[in-house]
N, C-alpha and C positions, 0 to 999 in steps of 0.2 A: 335850543335856537333853531331856526331854520337860515341855512347858509346856501347863498346862491352863487354861482360864477357863471357869466353868459360871455361868448366870444362872438363879436360882430363883425363881420368881414363888409367895409363899408366902400363903395365905389371910388375911384381915386378922385373923381372931380367933387365929392361929398366931405373928403377928410378933414378939409380945414373949416368945414360948417357943421360938422358931427355934433360936436358939444353944444352949438346954438341951438342945433334941432330939436337935441334932447333936454335943453335946459328946463324948460317949464315942468317935464316928467321927472328931474330928477328933483328940483326944489319942491316939489309937490310930494313926492315919496318920502323924502326926508322927513317932513312935516308929519307924516302918517303914524298913529299911535302905534308903539311897538316896532318901530323902525329903529335897527342899533345903527347901520351905517348902509350908504350907499354911493360908492367911490368908482369913478371910471378911471382907467388906465389906458395907456397907448403902447402898443407892443414895440420893443426895440428893434426886433427882427422885420416885423412887417408893419410899415408906415399906415397900413390901411386897414388895419385891426385894433377893435377899440374892445377892452376887458372892461366888463361890469361885476364889482364884488358888492354884493348886498347881504343883509343879514336883518332879520325879525326876530324879536325875542320868543314867538310863539307862531300857532296856526293862524293868528291875525293876519298873515300874509296872504291867507285865501282871499281875503278882504282886497287886499292891494290889486289882483288881478280883476276884479269887479269894478275898481273906482272909475273914475270918468277921466283922470288923467292918464290912466294904464291904457285904457280903452282909445283914447285919442294917439297915445304915442304908438299903438299898434297899427295906426291910420297912417301915422305921418312917416315912420320909419322904413318902409319897404320901398319907397322912392330912392333911396338912399344906401340899401344894403345889395351887394352882390351874390349873396346868398342868404340861407335860413340861418339864424343865427344856432349856435351849439351852446348846451346849458348844462349843469349839473346843479342840482337841487336836493338838499338832504337835510334832514332832521338831525342834528349831532349835539352831544352833550356837552355844552360848552355855555358860558355866559357873555362871552364876549375875548378881546385877544389877550393873550398872556404874553409873558416873556419867554423868550427862545431860550432853552436850557443849554444849547451846546455852544453858545456864543454870549459873553458877558462884556458889557463896555462900561469902563469906569469913569 
């Protein structure tokens, strides 16, 4: 699987509108063949930081960056960002989420 985490530093005046700005991108990406998840979170330490965790089954993720919705998002996002996003993108040996071995809830 291709596992990707991206940190987006959003301008303070855009934080309440960030999820609206990225809604079409999010919805379209979730519909892509091979997309496993595409989930946004907001930092509890920095209210202007959003974290995107996404995964694709295989190298089809390459098609993702060439899609019309990706290209549009790359044009829409800069106005709301205070700096270039940071990313980790790795191919890992996994098929999805597993249960945490160190903690069990009954």
